Kinemage of the C-alpha trace (Angstrom):
@kinemage 1
@onewidth
@group {chain A} dominant
@subgroup {mainchain}
@vectorlist {calphas} color= white
{ca unk a 1} P -0.393 -0.013 0.020
{ca unk a 2} L 1.696 3.680 -0.848
{ca unk a 3} L 0.000 7.305 0.258
{ca unk a 4} L 1.608 10.596 0.455
{ca unk a 5} L 2.611 12.843 1.990
{ca unk a 6} L 3.546 16.674 1.477
{ca unk a 7} L 7.515 17.504 2.382
{ca unk a 8} L 8.072 21.063 3.223
{ca unk a 9} L 11.534 22.219 2.341
{ca unk a 10} L 13.616 25.086 1.850
{ca unk a 11} L 17.300 25.459 1.561
{ca unk a 12} L 19.739 26.753 4.304
{ca unk a 13} L 23.080 26.918 3.573
{ca unk a 14} L 24.936 24.039 1.134
{ca unk a 15} L 22.037 21.909 2.098
{ca unk a 16} L 17.797 21.320 1.370
{ca unk a 17} L 16.256 21.203 4.689
{ca unk a 18} L 12.878 19.440 5.006
{ca unk a 19} L 10.082 17.132 6.627
{ca unk a 20} L 7.024 16.303 6.363
{ca unk a 21} L 4.628 17.973 6.838
{ca unk a 22} L 2.346 15.193 8.056
{ca unk a 23} L 4.821 14.314 10.860
{ca unk a 24} L 7.091 16.883 11.454
{ca unk a 25} L 8.637 16.065 14.023
{ca unk a 26} L 11.164 13.951 10.801
{ca unk a 27} L 13.517 16.669 9.451
{ca unk a 28} L 16.377 15.726 7.221
{ca unk a 29} L 19.011 17.578 5.248
{ca unk a 30} L 20.055 16.729 1.669
{ca unk a 31} L 22.644 18.241 -1.023
{ca unk a 32} L 20.004 17.970 -3.531
{ca unk a 33} L 16.219 18.454 -3.577
{ca unk a 34} L 16.188 14.259 -5.206
{ca unk a 35} L 18.276 13.484 -1.694
{ca unk a 36} L 16.410 15.145 0.428
{ca unk a 37} L 13.208 13.412 -0.733
{ca unk a 38} L 14.840 10.236 -0.256
{ca unk a 39} L 16.261 11.363 2.890
{ca unk a 40} L 12.431 12.329 4.183
{ca unk a 41} L 11.627 8.613 2.872
{ca unk a 42} L 13.764 6.932 4.446
{ca unk a 43} L 13.359 8.657 7.990
{ca unk a 44} L 9.741 7.917 7.567
{ca unk a 45} L 10.303 4.150 7.080
{ca unk a 46} L 12.664 4.036 9.769
{ca unk a 47} L 10.261 5.599 12.287
{ca unk a 48} L 6.916 3.269 11.524
{ca unk a 49} L 9.375 0.174 12.117
{ca unk a 50} L 11.136 1.334 14.829
{ca unk a 51} L 9.753 -1.166 16.894
{ca unk a 52} L 8.865 -4.141 14.556
{ca unk a 53} L 10.992 -7.113 14.800
{ca unk a 54} L 12.461 -8.789 11.978
{ca unk a 55} L 10.300 -11.341 11.411
{ca unk a 56} L 7.189 -9.887 10.876
{ca unk a 57} L 4.765 -10.256 8.325
{ca unk a 58} L 3.027 -8.123 6.272
{ca unk a 59} L -0.837 -8.260 4.372
{ca unk a 60} L -2.841 -5.119 3.128
{ca unk a 61} L -5.835 -4.225 4.421
{ca unk a 62} L -9.044 -2.554 3.473
{ca unk a 63} L -9.587 1.220 5.560
């Protein structure tokens, strides 16, 4: 299941800084906008999977 979120971003010196509008506690940086977007995706994935054991299962459900 894939969803979309809004990336809020701005230039600060040499780096682009950004956060997810839906999760403002996640903030990161990148040398390019593409790198910033990838870093935000990685940070979100790490947040979601933080307490999940390695042997987890996955199933798509209707919400």
